[in-house]
ZASESE-50770 format. One line per field, with one value per residue (C-alpha): residue number from 1; residue in three letters; x, y, z. Coordinates in steps of 0.25 Angstrom, whole numbers. Layout:
pos: (NUM:...)
code: (ala:...)
c1: (X:...)
c2: (Y:...)
c3: (Z:...)
END
This chain:
pos: (1:2:3:4:5:6:7:8:9:10:11:12:13:14:15:16:17:18:19:20:21:22:23:24:25:26:27:28:29:30:31:32:33:34:35:36:37:38:39:40:41:42:43:44:45:46:47:48:49:50:51:52:53:54:55:56:57:58:59:60:61:62:63:64:65:66:67:68:69:70:71:72:73:74:75:76:77:78:79:80:81:82:83:84:85:86:87:88:89:90:91:92:93:94:95:96:97:98:99:100:101:102:103:104:105:106:107:108:109:110:111:112:113:114:115:116:117:118:119:120:121:122:123:124:125:126:127:128:129:130:131:132:133:134:135:136:137:138:139:140:141:142:143:144:145:146:147:148:149:150:151:152:153:154:155:156:157:158:159:160:161:162:163:164:165:166:167:168:169:170:171:172:173:174:175:176:177:178:179:180:181:182:183:184:185:186:187:188:189:190:191:192:193:194:195:196:197:198:199:200:201:202:203:204:205:206:207:208:209:210:211:212:213:214:215:216:217:218:219:220:221:222:223:224:225:226:227:228:229:230:231:232:233:234:235:236:237:238:239:240:241:242:243:244:245:246:247:248:249:250:251:252:253:254:255:256:257:258:259:260:261:262:263:264:265:266:267:268:269:270:271:272:273:274:275:276:277:278:279:280:281:282:283:284:285:286:287:288:289:290:291:292:293:294:295:296:297:298:299:300:301:302:303:304:305:306:307:308:309:310:311:312:313:314:315:316:317:318:319:320:321:322:323:324:325:326:327:328:329:330:331:332:333:334:335:336:337:338:339:340:341:342:343:344:345:346:347:348:349:350:351:352:353:354:355:356:357:358:359:360:361:362:363:364:365:366:367:368:369:370:371:372:373:374:375:376:377:378:379:380:381:382:383:384:385)
code: (unk:unk:unk:unk:unk:unk:unk:unk:unk:unk:unk:unk:unk:unk:unk:unk:unk:unk:unk:unk:unk:unk:unk:unk:unk:unk:unk:unk:unk:unk:unk:unk:unk:unk:unk:unk:unk:unk:unk:unk:unk:unk:unk:unk:unk:unk:unk:unk:unk:unk:unk:unk:unk:unk:unk:unk:unk:unk:unk:unk:unk:unk:unk:unk:unk:unk:unk:unk:unk:unk:unk:unk:unk:unk:unk:unk:unk:unk:unk:unk:unk:unk:unk:unk:unk:unk:unk:unk:unk:unk:unk:unk:unk:unk:unk:unk:unk:unk:unk:unk:unk:unk:unk:unk:unk:unk:unk:unk:unk:unk:unk:unk:unk:unk:unk:unk:unk:unk:unk:unk:unk:unk:unk:unk:unk:unk:unk:unk:unk:unk:unk:unk:unk:unk:unk:unk:unk:unk:unk:unk:unk:unk:unk:unk:unk:unk:unk:unk:unk:unk:unk:unk:unk:unk:unk:unk:unk:unk:unk:unk:unk:unk:unk:unk:unk:unk:unk:unk:unk:unk:unk:unk:unk:unk:unk:unk:unk:unk:unk:unk:unk:unk:unk:unk:unk:unk:unk:unk:unk:unk:unk:unk:unk:unk:unk:unk:unk:unk:unk:unk:unk:unk:unk:unk:unk:unk:unk:unk:unk:unk:unk:unk:unk:unk:unk:unk:unk:unk:unk:unk:unk:unk:unk:unk:unk:unk:unk:unk:unk:unk:unk:unk:unk:unk:unk:unk:unk:unk:unk:unk:unk:unk:unk:unk:unk:unk:unk:unk:unk:unk:unk:unk:unk:unk:unk:unk:unk:unk:unk:unk:unk:unk:unk:unk:unk:unk:unk:unk:unk:unk:unk:unk:unk:unk:unk:unk:unk:unk:unk:unk:unk:unk:unk:unk:unk:unk:unk:unk:unk:unk:unk:unk:unk:unk:unk:unk:unk:unk:unk:unk:unk:unk:unk:unk:unk:unk:unk:unk:unk:unk:unk:unk:unk:unk:unk:unk:unk:unk:unk:unk:unk:unk:unk:unk:unk:unk:unk:unk:unk:unk:unk:unk:unk:unk:unk:unk:unk:unk:unk:unk:unk:unk:unk:unk:unk:unk:unk:unk:unk:unk:unk:unk:unk:unk:unk:unk:unk:unk:unk:unk:unk:unk:unk:unk:unk:unk:unk:unk:unk:unk:unk:unk:unk:unk:unk:unk:unk:unk:unk:unk:unk:unk:unk:unk:unk)
c1: (-1:6:8:-3:-12:-9:-10:-24:-30:-24:-31:-45:-43:-42:-53:-62:-56:-63:-75:-79:-78:-88:-96:-97:-99:-111:-116:-114:-109:-106:-105:-96:-90:-82:-72:-76:-68:-67:-75:-71:-86:-87:-72:-73:-75:-65:-58:-67:-61:-68:-59:-60:-70:-81:-81:-94:-99:-98:-115:-116:-122:-116:-130:-122:-116:-102:-92:-92:-86:-72:-75:-74:-63:-55:-61:-58:-42:-40:-44:-36:-25:-27:-27:-41:-45:-58:-68:-67:-75:-80:-83:-90:-98:-103:-107:-115:-121:-125:-134:-138:-133:-134:-132:-119:-122:-123:-125:-137:-134:-136:-128:-114:-118:-116:-105:-96:-101:-100:-87:-79:-81:-81:-86:-91:-87:-99:-95:-104:-100:-106:-100:-94:-91:-82:-84:-73:-70:-73:-78:-82:-88:-87:-94:-88:-92:-86:-98:-94:-101:-107:-122:-121:-115:-110:-104:-89:-84:-87:-81:-84:-73:-78:-70:-68:-58:-59:-56:-44:-40:-29:-18:-21:-32:-20:-29:-41:-44:-49:-49:-60:-54:-43:-54:-60:-48:-46:-59:-58:-42:-48:-62:-51:-39:-52:-56:-42:-40:-52:-51:-36:-41:-55:-62:-75:-68:-81:-90:-86:-94:-105:-104:-102:-110:-114:-121:-137:-144:-156:-158:-165:-160:-168:-164:-168:-155:-145:-133:-125:-129:-119:-122:-118:-133:-137:-141:-146:-146:-157:-154:-158:-171:-166:-172:-160:-161:-147:-147:-146:-140:-148:-138:-127:-132:-137:-122:-117:-125:-120:-105:-105:-116:-105:-93:-103:-101:-109:-117:-119:-124:-129:-125:-133:-135:-139:-149:-155:-157:-164:-173:-176:-179:-189:-195:-194:-196:-195:-204:-207:-196:-194:-206:-207:-210:-198:-189:-193:-190:-176:-173:-177:-171:-158:-158:-155:-156:-157:-160:-156:-164:-165:-166:-158:-163:-152:-138:-134:-120:-113:-103:-92:-81:-92:-106:-111:-117:-131:-134:-148:-152:-158:-158:-168:-164:-174:-172:-176:-180:-189:-193:-191:-182:-169:-162:-167:-158:-156:-144:-142:-128:-123:-106:-103:-111:-103:-90:-85:-70:-63:-75:-67:-75:-85:-90:-91:-102:-115:-110:-97:-108:-120:-107:-104:-120:-122:-110:-114:-129:-121:-114:-125:-134:-123:-117:-128:-135)
c2: (-1:14:24:33:23:19:36:37:24:30:43:36:28:45:48:35:38:52:45:37:51:58:47:45:59:58:47:35:24:9:-3:-14:-28:-40:-47:-55:-63:-57:-67:-69:-74:-76:-77:-69:-78:-81:-70:-62:-48:-37:-25:-16:-14:-3:-1:3:12:6:0:6:-6:-2:4:20:29:28:34:22:29:30:16:14:23:15:2:7:10:-4:-11:-3:-6:-19:-19:-20:-10:0:6:21:28:39:28:23:34:37:22:23:36:32:21:28:16:21:7:1:-12:-22:-20:-24:-32:-17:-10:-21:-21:-7:-5:-15:-9:6:6:-6:-11:-26:-26:-18:-19:-18:-15:-13:-7:-16:-9:3:4:13:11:2:-7:-2:-10:-14:-21:-21:-30:-30:-38:-38:-38:-43:-31:-36:-39:-51:-44:-55:-56:-57:-56:-53:-48:-45:-38:-35:-30:-24:-16:-28:-39:-45:-35:-46:-45:-33:-28:-23:-27:-19:-8:5:11:9:15:2:-7:0:0:-15:-19:-11:-18:-32:-30:-23:-37:-48:-42:-43:-54:-61:-54:-59:-73:-76:-86:-91:-93:-101:-101:-106:-118:-114:-117:-108:-99:-90:-101:-99:-102:-109:-112:-119:-123:-132:-147:-140:-131:-134:-126:-136:-133:-131:-117:-107:-103:-90:-82:-70:-61:-53:-41:-46:-40:-30:-31:-29:-14:-13:-4:-14:-26:-35:-30:-34:-47:-52:-47:-57:-67:-62:-62:-76:-83:-78:-86:-101:-110:-111:-99:-86:-75:-63:-48:-40:-30:-38:-43:-30:-22:-36:-34:-20:-22:-32:-25:-34:-33:-43:-39:-51:-61:-64:-70:-79:-72:-62:-74:-76:-64:-65:-78:-73:-61:-65:-80:-82:-94:-92:-79:-75:-66:-63:-53:-47:-47:-43:-36:-30:-24:-19:-8:-10:-20:-29:-34:-42:-43:-49:-55:-60:-64:-74:-79:-85:-93:-94:-104:-93:-103:-111:-100:-108:-105:-114:-108:-100:-96:-89:-81:-75:-72:-64:-59:-65:-81:-91:-80:-84:-84:-71:-65:-74:-73:-64:-55:-39:-36:-39:-37:-49:-57:-58:-61:-74:-79:-73:-83:-97:-94:-95:-105:-114:-111:-117:-128:-132:-145)
c3: (1:-2:7:-1:0:16:18:12:19:30:30:27:40:46:40:44:58:55:47:61:71:61:63:77:78:68:79:66:74:67:72:73:64:67:59:51:39:24:17:2:-7:-23:-30:-43:-56:-65:-74:-68:-65:-52:-56:-56:-43:-39:-23:-21:-8:5:7:24:32:45:49:51:44:39:28:19:8:16:17:2:0:9:4:-9:-6:1:-13:-22:-11:-14:-27:-33:-45:-41:-48:-46:-39:-49:-58:-47:-43:-56:-59:-44:-47:-61:-58:-44:-35:-21:-14:-15:-6:-20:-36:-43:-55:-65:-56:-58:-73:-73:-65:-73:-87:-83:-72:-76:-62:-61:-47:-35:-21:-11:1:16:28:39:53:55:70:75:92:99:93:79:70:52:43:29:18:3:-8:-21:-36:-46:-57:-69:-73:-65:-52:-42:-27:-32:-15:-2:9:25:36:48:59:74:81:92:83:87:98:104:116:124:113:104:92:96:83:87:75:66:54:55:56:44:35:40:35:19:19:22:12:0:4:4:-10:-16:-12:-18:-33:-31:-29:-31:-20:-14:3:3:18:32:35:46:61:74:82:69:65:62:74:66:50:41:27:18:13:0:-1:-10:-12:-20:-36:-46:-47:-36:-28:-31:-18:-16:-3:1:11:23:31:43:56:67:66:62:48:37:45:36:23:32:35:20:14:25:20:5:8:15:4:-4:2:1:-10:-21:-18:-27:-18:-27:-26:-15:-26:-35:-25:-19:-33:-37:-24:-28:-41:-38:-26:-17:-1:9:18:28:17:5:-3:-13:-25:-21:-19:-34:-39:-35:-38:-53:-53:-46:-49:-34:-29:-16:-9:7:16:29:42:51:65:75:71:84:85:99:102:108:109:117:115:102:90:88:74:70:55:50:34:24:11:1:-12:-23:-33:-25:-13:-2:9:10:22:34:47:59:64:77:85:94:93:104:103:109:114:126:125:127:115:104:92:98:84:87:76:72:58:59:68:57:46:52:54:40:37:44:40:24:27:34:25:13:21:30:27)
END
């Protein structure tokens, strides 16, 4: 890394601290996150070029105001430092304005096709800020996915990083991090490095076997559910209903399910932006659940084999170094070809479940807890017999 780049990042780090001070003065605190290991998902196809990349403005899912523009600039710098070619900001801004794109949490099929034709970008990077908290210990969680552009957009890579200042306190607490700017820089660098590695050597990491304390409390798996076909099962994950009171918690959990489904063998998870656009264009409103006619519409328009829905009923964070987050959600999977439910589960956990020895294994945030719970749901759905 050159000295100019280092100085630039240091300046941005100082600016980030100032942003937090101003946000605190305005009364806009944020919440917490906990470590989660990055997980690459769908590999690039043979001969496919995914550069240059259009880095879309961040989607703020934290539930509180945040300077996502500053975060995006840091992400761009980290990606360029990793050697990735990016679409220039002027071309991206012109494209977003021309197509009146305000929601940047994904791309529709038409938007993806236009992006490639009009800007020359081969992929779009969608990033969400899930958690941002500058109280002690500070915490941050970022999620990102790479959408291979064109007329048939697909999720080419998904990852997530979640960090807390007390992840590894170590001897005499010498490993504690009390500077939010340090965590922000580490999180951004981790995502950039993960994407660069995946583009250099595409590989599907796979899904860990189910089991452990965060497995669903109860679940039903239909004997007619078969994910062993020659062609990958196409799965559309709909936005989860949010009854938790935590703003946008339903979106966070549904995207976590997307992330872990993408790592499962024999599954092709559909780009959430395409799914969202189909819901809007078809005027599908899921009051009281997904109806049979709505399922038939999604099967016809998306060619989806399965549709995933869910409800988040609890998504509680805690402040400070003590306490325990609480997450509860349900997941339902419908076979879109028959309109029959083939999976249902209930997940309920606290961050200190089965923690008895000096807090070892305690999960410190609702975001990290929900990620592990979603992984267990997907692993059990795919592998349970």
